[in-house]
MARKETOR-156898 format. One record per residue (C-alpha): residue number from 1; x, y, z negated. Coordinates in Angstrom, 1 decimal. Each point is the difference from the previous one (the first is absolute). Example, Ala and Ser with C-alpha at 12.3 -4.5 7.8 and 13.67 -1.06 7.14 Angstrom:
residues 2
@dolum=1	u=12.3	v=-4.5	w=-7.8
@dolum=2	u=1.4	v=3.4	w=0.7
//
This chain:
residues 452
@dolum=1	u=-58.1	v=-53.4	w=-18.6
@dolum=2	u=0.2	v=3.3	w=-1.9
@dolum=3	u=-2.7	v=2.5	w=-0.9
@dolum=4	u=0.3	v=3.7	w=-0.7
@dolum=5	u=-3.0	v=1.5	w=-1.8
@dolum=6	u=-0.2	v=3.8	w=0.1
@dolum=7	u=-2.3	v=1.2	w=-2.7
@dolum=8	u=-1.2	v=3.6	w=0.7
@dolum=9	u=-2.0	v=1.0	w=-3.1
@dolum=10	u=-3.4	v=1.4	w=0.9
@dolum=11	u=0.4	v=0.0	w=3.8
@dolum=12	u=-3.5	v=0.2	w=1.5
@dolum=13	u=-0.9	v=-1.6	w=3.4
@dolum=14	u=-1.4	v=3.3	w=1.5
@dolum=15	u=3.3	v=1.8	w=-0.4
@dolum=16	u=2.6	v=-2.8	w=0.6
@dolum=17	u=-1.9	v=-1.9	w=2.7
@dolum=18	u=-1.7	v=2.9	w=1.7
@dolum=19	u=0.5	v=3.7	w=-0.7
@dolum=20	u=3.8	v=0.0	w=-0.4
@dolum=21	u=0.9	v=-3.0	w=2.1
@dolum=22	u=1.3	v=1.8	w=3.1
@dolum=23	u=2.5	v=1.8	w=-2.1
@dolum=24	u=1.3	v=-3.2	w=-1.5
@dolum=25	u=1.8	v=-1.8	w=2.8
@dolum=26	u=1.5	v=-2.8	w=-2.1
@dolum=27	u=-3.2	v=-0.9	w=-1.8
@dolum=28	u=-2.0	v=0.3	w=3.3
@dolum=29	u=2.3	v=-2.5	w=1.7
@dolum=30	u=-0.1	v=-2.3	w=-3.0
@dolum=31	u=-3.9	v=0.1	w=0.0
@dolum=32	u=0.0	v=-0.8	w=3.7
@dolum=33	u=1.7	v=-3.3	w=-0.9
@dolum=34	u=-2.0	v=-0.7	w=-3.1
@dolum=35	u=-3.4	v=-1.1	w=-1.3
@dolum=36	u=-1.3	v=3.0	w=-2.0
@dolum=37	u=-3.1	v=1.6	w=-1.5
@dolum=38	u=-1.5	v=1.5	w=-3.1
@dolum=39	u=0.4	v=-1.9	w=-3.2
@dolum=40	u=-2.5	v=0.1	w=-2.8
@dolum=41	u=1.6	v=0.7	w=-3.3
@dolum=42	u=-0.8	v=-1.4	w=-3.5
@dolum=43	u=-2.6	v=1.6	w=-2.2
@dolum=44	u=1.3	v=2.2	w=-1.5
@dolum=45	u=2.0	v=1.3	w=3.0
@dolum=46	u=2.8	v=1.2	w=-2.3
@dolum=47	u=3.8	v=-0.5	w=0.4
@dolum=48	u=0.0	v=-2.1	w=-3.2
@dolum=49	u=-1.5	v=-2.6	w=0.4
@dolum=50	u=-0.3	v=0.1	w=3.8
@dolum=51	u=3.6	v=-0.8	w=0.9
@dolum=52	u=0.0	v=-2.9	w=-2.4
@dolum=53	u=-3.3	v=-1.3	w=1.4
@dolum=54	u=1.7	v=0.0	w=3.4
@dolum=55	u=3.1	v=-1.8	w=-1.3
@dolum=56	u=-1.9	v=-2.7	w=-2.0
@dolum=57	u=-3.2	v=-0.4	w=1.9
@dolum=58	u=-1.8	v=0.5	w=-3.4
@dolum=59	u=-2.7	v=2.5	w=-1.0
@dolum=60	u=0.5	v=2.7	w=-2.6
@dolum=61	u=-2.2	v=-2.0	w=-2.3
@dolum=62	u=2.2	v=-3.1	w=0.3
@dolum=63	u=3.1	v=2.3	w=-0.5
@dolum=64	u=-1.7	v=1.8	w=-2.9
@dolum=65	u=1.1	v=3.3	w=1.7
@dolum=66	u=-2.5	v=2.7	w=0.6
@dolum=67	u=2.3	v=3.0	w=0.5
@dolum=68	u=3.1	v=1.6	w=-1.3
@dolum=69	u=-1.1	v=0.2	w=-3.7
@dolum=70	u=-2.3	v=-2.3	w=-2.0
@dolum=71	u=-1.7	v=0.0	w=-3.4
@dolum=72	u=1.9	v=-1.9	w=-2.7
@dolum=73	u=-2.3	v=-2.6	w=-1.6
@dolum=74	u=-3.2	v=2.1	w=0.3
@dolum=75	u=1.5	v=3.0	w=-1.9
@dolum=76	u=-1.5	v=3.4	w=0.7
@dolum=77	u=3.2	v=1.8	w=0.8
@dolum=78	u=3.0	v=-2.5	w=-0.2
@dolum=79	u=1.2	v=-1.0	w=3.5
@dolum=80	u=2.6	v=-2.1	w=1.7
@dolum=81	u=1.6	v=0.7	w=3.4
@dolum=82	u=0.2	v=-2.7	w=2.7
@dolum=83	u=3.4	v=-1.5	w=0.6
@dolum=84	u=1.5	v=-3.0	w=1.7
@dolum=85	u=-0.1	v=-2.3	w=-3.0
@dolum=86	u=-3.8	v=0.3	w=-0.1
@dolum=87	u=-0.2	v=-1.9	w=3.4
@dolum=88	u=-0.4	v=-3.7	w=-0.8
@dolum=89	u=-1.1	v=-1.2	w=3.4
@dolum=90	u=2.5	v=-1.3	w=2.6
@dolum=91	u=1.2	v=2.5	w=2.6
@dolum=92	u=1.0	v=-0.7	w=3.6
@dolum=93	u=3.6	v=0.2	w=-1.0
@dolum=94	u=-0.6	v=-2.5	w=-2.8
@dolum=95	u=-1.5	v=-2.5	w=2.5
@dolum=96	u=2.8	v=0.6	w=2.5
@dolum=97	u=2.7	v=-0.3	w=-2.8
@dolum=98	u=-1.3	v=-3.5	w=-0.9
@dolum=99	u=0.7	v=-1.1	w=3.5
@dolum=100	u=3.5	v=1.5	w=0.1
@dolum=101	u=-0.9	v=3.1	w=2.0
@dolum=102	u=1.7	v=3.3	w=-1.1
@dolum=103	u=-2.0	v=3.2	w=-0.4
@dolum=104	u=0.9	v=3.6	w=-0.5
@dolum=105	u=-2.9	v=2.0	w=-1.6
@dolum=106	u=0.5	v=3.8	w=-0.2
@dolum=107	u=-2.4	v=2.3	w=-1.8
@dolum=108	u=-3.1	v=-2.3	w=0.0
@dolum=109	u=-2.2	v=1.2	w=-2.9
@dolum=110	u=0.2	v=-1.0	w=-2.7
@dolum=111	u=3.6	v=-1.2	w=0.1
@dolum=112	u=1.5	v=1.5	w=-3.1
@dolum=113	u=1.6	v=-1.5	w=-1.9
@dolum=114	u=1.5	v=-2.0	w=2.9
@dolum=115	u=-0.7	v=-3.7	w=-0.2
@dolum=116	u=2.2	v=-2.9	w=0.9
@dolum=117	u=-0.6	v=-1.2	w=3.6
@dolum=118	u=2.0	v=-2.0	w=2.5
@dolum=119	u=1.5	v=3.1	w=1.5
@dolum=120	u=-0.2	v=3.7	w=-1.0
@dolum=121	u=-2.6	v=2.1	w=-1.6
@dolum=122	u=0.2	v=3.8	w=-0.2
@dolum=123	u=-2.4	v=1.9	w=-2.3
@dolum=124	u=-3.1	v=2.0	w=1.1
@dolum=125	u=-1.4	v=3.4	w=-0.8
@dolum=126	u=-0.7	v=-0.8	w=-3.6
@dolum=127	u=3.8	v=-0.4	w=-0.7
@dolum=128	u=0.8	v=2.8	w=-2.5
@dolum=129	u=3.2	v=1.2	w=1.7
@dolum=130	u=3.3	v=-1.3	w=1.5
@dolum=131	u=1.7	v=-0.2	w=-3.4
@dolum=132	u=-1.9	v=-3.2	w=-0.9
@dolum=133	u=0.6	v=-3.5	w=1.5
@dolum=134	u=-2.2	v=0.0	w=3.0
@dolum=135	u=1.3	v=-2.9	w=2.0
@dolum=136	u=0.2	v=-3.8	w=-0.1
@dolum=137	u=2.8	v=-1.1	w=0.0
@dolum=138	u=1.3	v=2.9	w=-2.2
@dolum=139	u=3.2	v=0.4	w=2.0
@dolum=140	u=-2.1	v=1.1	w=3.1
@dolum=141	u=-0.6	v=3.3	w=-1.8
@dolum=142	u=3.7	v=1.0	w=0.5
@dolum=143	u=-0.1	v=-1.1	w=3.6
@dolum=144	u=-3.1	v=2.3	w=0.6
@dolum=145	u=1.7	v=2.9	w=-1.6
@dolum=146	u=3.1	v=-0.5	w=2.2
@dolum=147	u=-2.2	v=0.1	w=3.1
@dolum=148	u=-2.6	v=2.8	w=-0.7
@dolum=149	u=1.2	v=1.6	w=-3.2
@dolum=150	u=-2.7	v=0.8	w=-2.6
@dolum=151	u=-3.0	v=-2.2	w=1.1
@dolum=152	u=-3.4	v=1.7	w=0.0
@dolum=153	u=-3.1	v=-2.0	w=-1.0
@dolum=154	u=-2.7	v=2.6	w=0.1
@dolum=155	u=-0.6	v=3.8	w=0.2
@dolum=156	u=-2.2	v=2.1	w=-2.2
@dolum=157	u=-2.5	v=1.3	w=2.6
@dolum=158	u=-2.7	v=1.6	w=-2.1
@dolum=159	u=1.8	v=3.3	w=-0.3
@dolum=160	u=-0.1	v=3.4	w=1.7
@dolum=161	u=3.6	v=0.0	w=1.3
@dolum=162	u=-0.9	v=-1.5	w=3.3
@dolum=163	u=3.4	v=0.6	w=1.7
@dolum=164	u=1.7	v=-2.0	w=-2.8
@dolum=165	u=-2.6	v=-2.8	w=0.3
@dolum=166	u=0.6	v=-0.2	w=3.7
@dolum=167	u=3.8	v=0.0	w=-0.2
@dolum=168	u=0.1	v=-2.6	w=-2.7
@dolum=169	u=-2.4	v=-2.4	w=1.9
@dolum=170	u=2.1	v=0.3	w=3.1
@dolum=171	u=3.1	v=-0.8	w=-2.0
@dolum=172	u=-1.6	v=-2.9	w=-1.8
@dolum=173	u=-1.2	v=-1.5	w=3.3
@dolum=174	u=3.3	v=0.4	w=1.8
@dolum=175	u=1.8	v=-1.7	w=-2.9
@dolum=176	u=-2.5	v=-2.9	w=0.0
@dolum=177	u=0.5	v=-0.7	w=3.6
@dolum=178	u=3.7	v=0.3	w=-0.2
@dolum=179	u=-0.1	v=-2.7	w=-2.8
@dolum=180	u=-2.3	v=-2.2	w=2.1
@dolum=181	u=2.4	v=0.1	w=2.9
@dolum=182	u=2.9	v=-0.7	w=-2.3
@dolum=183	u=-1.7	v=-3.1	w=-1.3
@dolum=184	u=-1.0	v=-1.2	w=3.5
@dolum=185	u=3.7	v=0.1	w=1.0
@dolum=186	u=1.6	v=-1.3	w=-3.2
@dolum=187	u=-2.4	v=-2.4	w=-1.6
@dolum=188	u=-1.3	v=-3.5	w=0.8
@dolum=189	u=-3.8	v=0.3	w=0.1
@dolum=190	u=-3.1	v=-1.6	w=1.4
@dolum=191	u=-2.6	v=2.5	w=-1.2
@dolum=192	u=0.8	v=3.7	w=-0.5
@dolum=193	u=-3.0	v=1.9	w=-1.3
@dolum=194	u=0.2	v=3.7	w=-0.9
@dolum=195	u=-2.6	v=2.6	w=-1.1
@dolum=196	u=0.5	v=3.7	w=0.8
@dolum=197	u=-2.0	v=2.0	w=-2.5
@dolum=198	u=0.9	v=3.3	w=1.7
@dolum=199	u=-2.9	v=-0.2	w=2.5
@dolum=200	u=-2.5	v=-0.1	w=-2.8
@dolum=201	u=1.7	v=3.0	w=-1.7
@dolum=202	u=0.1	v=2.0	w=3.2
@dolum=203	u=-3.7	v=-0.7	w=0.6
@dolum=204	u=-1.0	v=1.1	w=-3.5
@dolum=205	u=2.2	v=3.1	w=-0.1
@dolum=206	u=-0.6	v=1.4	w=3.5
@dolum=207	u=-3.4	v=-1.2	w=1.3
@dolum=208	u=-1.8	v=3.4	w=-0.2
@dolum=209	u=2.6	v=1.6	w=2.3
@dolum=210	u=-0.4	v=-2.6	w=2.7
@dolum=211	u=-3.8	v=-0.7	w=-0.1
@dolum=212	u=-2.0	v=2.9	w=1.5
@dolum=213	u=-3.2	v=-1.4	w=-1.5
@dolum=214	u=1.4	v=-0.1	w=-3.6
@dolum=215	u=-2.0	v=2.3	w=-2.3
@dolum=216	u=3.3	v=1.6	w=-1.2
@dolum=217	u=1.6	v=0.2	w=3.5
@dolum=218	u=2.6	v=2.7	w=0.4
@dolum=219	u=0.2	v=0.9	w=3.7
@dolum=220	u=3.4	v=0.7	w=1.6
@dolum=221	u=1.8	v=-1.1	w=-3.2
@dolum=222	u=3.7	v=-0.7	w=0.4
@dolum=223	u=-0.8	v=-3.5	w=-1.4
@dolum=224	u=-2.6	v=-0.9	w=2.7
@dolum=225	u=2.4	v=-2.4	w=1.8
@dolum=226	u=1.5	v=-1.6	w=-3.1
@dolum=227	u=-2.2	v=-3.1	w=0.2
@dolum=228	u=0.5	v=-0.6	w=3.8
@dolum=229	u=3.7	v=0.7	w=-0.4
@dolum=230	u=0.3	v=-2.6	w=-2.7
@dolum=231	u=-1.6	v=-2.6	w=2.2
@dolum=232	u=2.6	v=0.9	w=2.6
@dolum=233	u=2.7	v=-0.5	w=-2.7
@dolum=234	u=-1.4	v=-3.5	w=-0.8
@dolum=235	u=-0.1	v=-0.8	w=3.7
@dolum=236	u=3.7	v=1.0	w=0.5
@dolum=237	u=1.2	v=-1.9	w=-3.1
@dolum=238	u=-2.0	v=-3.1	w=0.9
@dolum=239	u=1.3	v=0.2	w=3.6
@dolum=240	u=3.6	v=0.0	w=-1.2
@dolum=241	u=-0.9	v=-2.9	w=-2.3
@dolum=242	u=-1.7	v=-2.1	w=2.7
@dolum=243	u=3.1	v=0.3	w=2.2
@dolum=244	u=1.9	v=-2.1	w=-2.5
@dolum=245	u=-2.4	v=-2.9	w=0.3
@dolum=246	u=0.2	v=-2.9	w=2.5
@dolum=247	u=-2.9	v=-1.0	w=2.2
@dolum=248	u=-0.9	v=-3.0	w=-2.3
@dolum=249	u=-0.6	v=2.3	w=-3.0
@dolum=250	u=-3.7	v=0.6	w=-0.6
@dolum=251	u=-1.1	v=3.6	w=-1.1
@dolum=252	u=-3.0	v=0.9	w=-2.0
@dolum=253	u=-1.3	v=3.4	w=-0.9
@dolum=254	u=-2.5	v=0.2	w=-2.9
@dolum=255	u=-1.6	v=2.6	w=-2.3
@dolum=256	u=-1.6	v=-0.5	w=-3.4
@dolum=257	u=-3.0	v=2.3	w=0.8
@dolum=258	u=-0.8	v=2.9	w=2.2
@dolum=259	u=-0.3	v=3.8	w=-0.7
@dolum=260	u=-2.5	v=2.8	w=0.7
@dolum=261	u=-0.8	v=3.5	w=-1.0
@dolum=262	u=-1.1	v=0.6	w=-3.6
@dolum=263	u=-3.3	v=1.9	w=-0.1
@dolum=264	u=0.5	v=0.8	w=-3.7
@dolum=265	u=-0.1	v=-1.5	w=-3.5
@dolum=266	u=-3.0	v=-1.0	w=-2.0
@dolum=267	u=0.2	v=0.6	w=-3.7
@dolum=268	u=-1.5	v=-3.3	w=-1.1
@dolum=269	u=0.5	v=0.3	w=-3.7
@dolum=270	u=-1.5	v=3.5	w=-0.1
@dolum=271	u=-3.0	v=-1.5	w=1.9
@dolum=272	u=-0.2	v=-2.9	w=-2.5
@dolum=273	u=-0.1	v=2.5	w=-2.9
@dolum=274	u=-2.9	v=1.8	w=1.6
@dolum=275	u=-1.7	v=-3.3	w=0.7
@dolum=276	u=0.3	v=-1.0	w=-3.7
@dolum=277	u=2.2	v=-3.0	w=0.7
@dolum=278	u=3.1	v=1.5	w=-1.5
@dolum=279	u=-0.3	v=1.9	w=-3.3
@dolum=280	u=2.9	v=2.4	w=-0.2
@dolum=281	u=0.9	v=3.6	w=-0.9
@dolum=282	u=2.7	v=1.9	w=1.9
@dolum=283	u=-0.4	v=3.7	w=-0.8
@dolum=284	u=1.2	v=2.5	w=2.5
@dolum=285	u=2.3	v=-0.6	w=3.0
@dolum=286	u=0.9	v=-3.1	w=1.9
@dolum=287	u=1.0	v=-3.1	w=-2.1
@dolum=288	u=1.4	v=-3.4	w=0.8
@dolum=289	u=-2.1	v=-2.9	w=-1.2
@dolum=290	u=2.7	v=-0.8	w=-2.6
@dolum=291	u=-0.6	v=3.4	w=-1.6
@dolum=292	u=-3.7	v=-0.4	w=-0.5
@dolum=293	u=-1.7	v=-0.5	w=-3.4
@dolum=294	u=-2.0	v=-3.0	w=1.0
@dolum=295	u=-2.8	v=-1.3	w=-2.2
@dolum=296	u=0.5	v=-3.6	w=0.8
@dolum=297	u=-2.8	v=-1.3	w=-2.1
@dolum=298	u=-2.4	v=1.9	w=2.2
@dolum=299	u=1.8	v=-0.6	w=3.4
@dolum=300	u=-1.3	v=-2.4	w=2.6
@dolum=301	u=2.6	v=0.5	w=2.8
@dolum=302	u=3.0	v=2.0	w=1.1
@dolum=303	u=2.2	v=0.0	w=3.1
@dolum=304	u=3.6	v=0.3	w=1.2
@dolum=305	u=0.9	v=2.3	w=2.8
@dolum=306	u=1.9	v=-1.0	w=3.1
@dolum=307	u=-0.6	v=-0.7	w=3.7
@dolum=308	u=-2.8	v=-2.2	w=-1.2
@dolum=309	u=-1.8	v=0.2	w=-3.4
@dolum=310	u=0.3	v=-2.7	w=-2.6
@dolum=311	u=-3.0	v=0.0	w=-2.3
@dolum=312	u=0.0	v=-1.7	w=-3.4
@dolum=313	u=-2.9	v=-0.8	w=-2.2
@dolum=314	u=0.3	v=0.2	w=-3.7
@dolum=315	u=-0.9	v=-3.6	w=-0.9
@dolum=316	u=-0.8	v=-1.1	w=-3.5
@dolum=317	u=2.6	v=-2.6	w=-1.2
@dolum=318	u=2.4	v=0.9	w=2.9
@dolum=319	u=0.8	v=3.6	w=-0.7
@dolum=320	u=0.8	v=1.2	w=-3.5
@dolum=321	u=-3.2	v=2.1	w=-0.3
@dolum=322	u=-2.0	v=-1.6	w=2.7
@dolum=323	u=-3.8	v=0.7	w=0.2
@dolum=324	u=-1.1	v=-2.0	w=3.1
@dolum=325	u=-1.3	v=-3.4	w=-1.2
@dolum=326	u=1.0	v=-3.0	w=2.2
@dolum=327	u=-3.7	v=-0.8	w=0.4
@dolum=328	u=-0.5	v=3.4	w=1.6
@dolum=329	u=3.3	v=0.2	w=1.9
@dolum=330	u=-1.2	v=-1.0	w=3.5
@dolum=331	u=-3.1	v=2.3	w=-0.2
@dolum=332	u=2.0	v=3.0	w=-1.3
@dolum=333	u=2.8	v=-0.6	w=2.6
@dolum=334	u=-2.6	v=-0.1	w=2.8
@dolum=335	u=-1.6	v=3.2	w=-1.3
@dolum=336	u=3.4	v=1.8	w=-0.1
@dolum=337	u=0.8	v=-1.3	w=3.5
@dolum=338	u=-3.3	v=1.3	w=1.3
@dolum=339	u=0.5	v=3.4	w=-1.5
@dolum=340	u=3.5	v=0.1	w=1.6
@dolum=341	u=-1.4	v=-1.0	w=3.4
@dolum=342	u=-2.6	v=2.7	w=-0.2
@dolum=343	u=2.6	v=2.8	w=-0.3
@dolum=344	u=-0.1	v=2.4	w=3.0
@dolum=345	u=2.5	v=2.4	w=1.4
@dolum=346	u=0.4	v=3.7	w=-0.8
@dolum=347	u=-2.6	v=1.0	w=2.7
@dolum=348	u=-2.4	v=-2.7	w=-1.0
@dolum=349	u=1.2	v=-2.3	w=2.8
@dolum=350	u=-0.3	v=-3.7	w=-0.4
@dolum=351	u=3.3	v=-1.8	w=-0.8
@dolum=352	u=1.0	v=-3.5	w=1.1
@dolum=353	u=1.1	v=-0.9	w=-3.5
@dolum=354	u=1.0	v=-3.7	w=-0.5
@dolum=355	u=-0.2	v=-1.6	w=-3.4
@dolum=356	u=1.6	v=-3.4	w=-0.7
@dolum=357	u=0.1	v=-2.4	w=-2.9
@dolum=358	u=3.4	v=-1.8	w=-0.3
@dolum=359	u=-1.5	v=-3.4	w=-0.7
@dolum=360	u=-2.1	v=0.2	w=3.2
@dolum=361	u=3.0	v=1.2	w=2.1
@dolum=362	u=2.6	v=-2.6	w=-1.0
@dolum=363	u=0.0	v=-3.8	w=-0.6
@dolum=364	u=1.6	v=0.8	w=-3.4
@dolum=365	u=0.2	v=3.4	w=-1.8
@dolum=366	u=3.0	v=-0.2	w=-2.3
@dolum=367	u=1.5	v=2.6	w=-2.2
@dolum=368	u=-1.2	v=3.3	w=-1.2
@dolum=369	u=-2.7	v=0.5	w=2.7
@dolum=370	u=-2.4	v=2.9	w=0.2
@dolum=371	u=-3.7	v=-0.7	w=-0.3
@dolum=372	u=-0.8	v=2.0	w=3.1
@dolum=373	u=2.1	v=1.1	w=2.9
@dolum=374	u=-1.1	v=3.0	w=2.0
@dolum=375	u=0.8	v=1.4	w=3.4
@dolum=376	u=-1.5	v=3.5	w=0.1
@dolum=377	u=-1.4	v=0.7	w=3.5
@dolum=378	u=2.0	v=-2.9	w=1.4
@dolum=379	u=3.3	v=1.3	w=-1.6
@dolum=380	u=-0.4	v=3.5	w=1.5
@dolum=381	u=-0.3	v=1.5	w=-3.5
@dolum=382	u=2.7	v=-0.7	w=-2.6
@dolum=383	u=-1.1	v=-0.7	w=-3.5
@dolum=384	u=1.1	v=2.7	w=-2.6
@dolum=385	u=0.2	v=-1.2	w=-3.6
@dolum=386	u=0.4	v=3.5	w=-1.4
@dolum=387	u=-2.9	v=2.1	w=-1.3
@dolum=388	u=-0.7	v=3.7	w=-0.6
@dolum=389	u=-0.6	v=1.0	w=3.6
@dolum=390	u=-2.6	v=2.5	w=1.2
@dolum=391	u=-1.3	v=-2.7	w=2.4
@dolum=392	u=0.3	v=-3.8	w=0.5
@dolum=393	u=1.3	v=0.7	w=3.4
@dolum=394	u=3.7	v=1.1	w=0.1
@dolum=395	u=1.5	v=1.3	w=3.2
@dolum=396	u=3.4	v=-1.3	w=-1.0
@dolum=397	u=1.5	v=-2.9	w=-1.8
@dolum=398	u=0.1	v=0.5	w=-3.8
@dolum=399	u=3.5	v=-1.5	w=-0.5
@dolum=400	u=2.0	v=2.1	w=2.5
@dolum=401	u=-0.1	v=0.8	w=3.7
@dolum=402	u=-1.3	v=-3.0	w=2.0
@dolum=403	u=-1.8	v=0.4	w=3.4
@dolum=404	u=-0.9	v=-3.6	w=0.9
@dolum=405	u=-1.7	v=-3.1	w=-1.3
@dolum=406	u=0.3	v=-3.6	w=0.8
@dolum=407	u=-2.1	v=-1.8	w=2.6
@dolum=408	u=-0.9	v=-3.7	w=0.2
@dolum=409	u=1.8	v=-0.9	w=3.2
@dolum=410	u=3.8	v=-0.1	w=0.5
@dolum=411	u=1.9	v=-1.5	w=2.9
@dolum=412	u=1.3	v=-3.4	w=1.1
@dolum=413	u=2.3	v=-0.8	w=3.0
@dolum=414	u=2.1	v=-3.1	w=0.8
@dolum=415	u=2.5	v=-0.6	w=2.8
@dolum=416	u=0.9	v=-3.6	w=0.0
@dolum=417	u=1.6	v=-2.2	w=2.7
@dolum=418	u=-2.7	v=-2.2	w=1.6
@dolum=419	u=-2.9	v=2.2	w=-1.2
@dolum=420	u=-1.9	v=1.9	w=2.7
@dolum=421	u=-0.3	v=3.7	w=-0.6
@dolum=422	u=-3.4	v=1.7	w=-0.3
@dolum=423	u=-2.4	v=1.8	w=-2.3
@dolum=424	u=-1.7	v=-2.0	w=-2.8
@dolum=425	u=-3.4	v=1.1	w=-1.2
@dolum=426	u=0.8	v=0.1	w=-3.7
@dolum=427	u=1.9	v=-1.9	w=-2.7
@dolum=428	u=0.3	v=0.1	w=-3.7
@dolum=429	u=2.9	v=0.7	w=-2.4
@dolum=430	u=-0.4	v=-3.6	w=-1.3
@dolum=431	u=0.9	v=-1.3	w=3.5
@dolum=432	u=3.6	v=1.2	w=-0.2
@dolum=433	u=1.4	v=-2.6	w=-2.3
@dolum=434	u=-1.6	v=-3.0	w=1.8
@dolum=435	u=1.3	v=1.4	w=3.3
@dolum=436	u=3.6	v=0.3	w=-1.3
@dolum=437	u=-0.1	v=-3.4	w=-1.6
@dolum=438	u=-1.3	v=-1.6	w=3.2
@dolum=439	u=2.8	v=1.7	w=1.9
@dolum=440	u=2.5	v=-1.8	w=-2.2
@dolum=441	u=-1.9	v=-3.3	w=0.0
@dolum=442	u=-1.2	v=0.2	w=-3.6
@dolum=443	u=-3.5	v=-1.0	w=-1.2
@dolum=444	u=-1.8	v=1.6	w=-2.9
@dolum=445	u=-3.6	v=0.0	w=-1.2
@dolum=446	u=-0.9	v=3.7	w=0.4
@dolum=447	u=-3.2	v=1.9	w=0.8
@dolum=448	u=1.4	v=1.8	w=3.0
@dolum=449	u=0.5	v=-1.4	w=3.5
@dolum=450	u=3.1	v=-0.1	w=2.2
@dolum=451	u=-0.1	v=2.4	w=2.9
@dolum=452	u=2.3	v=-2.1	w=2.2
//
């Protein structure tokens, strides 16, 4: 048996399975032959760590990955960026390789630098550019460039030149599928798993043009069909790819999380300054957190921006100028969490803010974890780490144009010989690895369950 896994970054069930499905003939036919349904993502529902949670069956805490960047050894400002060598847990392709199965892994975050596998690995969106070695084995790089020319890993999407963003994403996606079809035809493989990051970039860059209910919606924009047109592109490319597979090849579609309209950004550090939790001076104008003059010996907490907020307490003996005694840690953390949960929206409306403690979410919380993880209004409001705004509530993203935020549910579908098609109520991101391993007759002690 062979398995093709099509990873569509940020695909939400309401668009892929419902709103757009009649314009996606290839995906519609595939779903009619598949088990499928919404898939609950990891917490946090972020590209890194979610894809690796899916590929290992392990939680962000076990992986020690809580996002793209992390604090370095409890430093106030020094950080490290997630990369492939930080993943110590076994992946699906590691399990398969031990049994002699060959895998091709294309663009699964984080996969730079490329790691040795029984097969081929091609780097993901964190790859700096095509000048570096981005493949295992190294000689595959030359083969890729002969097939598609200059390979594209990602596109800068938080910029005002929307035509350029659109064109580059189209080019990136067409090259990715061209490479996938080349490998299907020329390589010996049992598992071929790719991730197309373009869908996520299209969502973030063009959501306000497509969504009539978005607070920044521009009616009759020439970009209003970019998102549905991109779904049609994915459907065409996937259709051409599926034609190359025989009937015994299983096909899975997965996404790491979903997507929805961004209602705005909440300036969490500015709020913390006003609440007396963060002692900092910033003068006039908007400032990044790194530019603040922080009085650390008077600071209780601070936060990082992002699709979710990571809040850190200034703990005595852990941070260089910590003030929160360990004996007071739990009480102070609970107090800060309650303050955060009491935050209301710009019109005084109640938010569905969710607050998590890493050690309560995960069986183990490794690495440079935050003390508190926050979903403002169930992720509808992004967290802004910058300060100096006239209001806590920003209509737009503070780090460049971005119209969408992540949502907790992505998608799962599986067409497999002998498995009866139909909707499934719900599954979790941790079920993907056990499902794939069972398909190949491999046992492993993991928290998820096989869906077949």
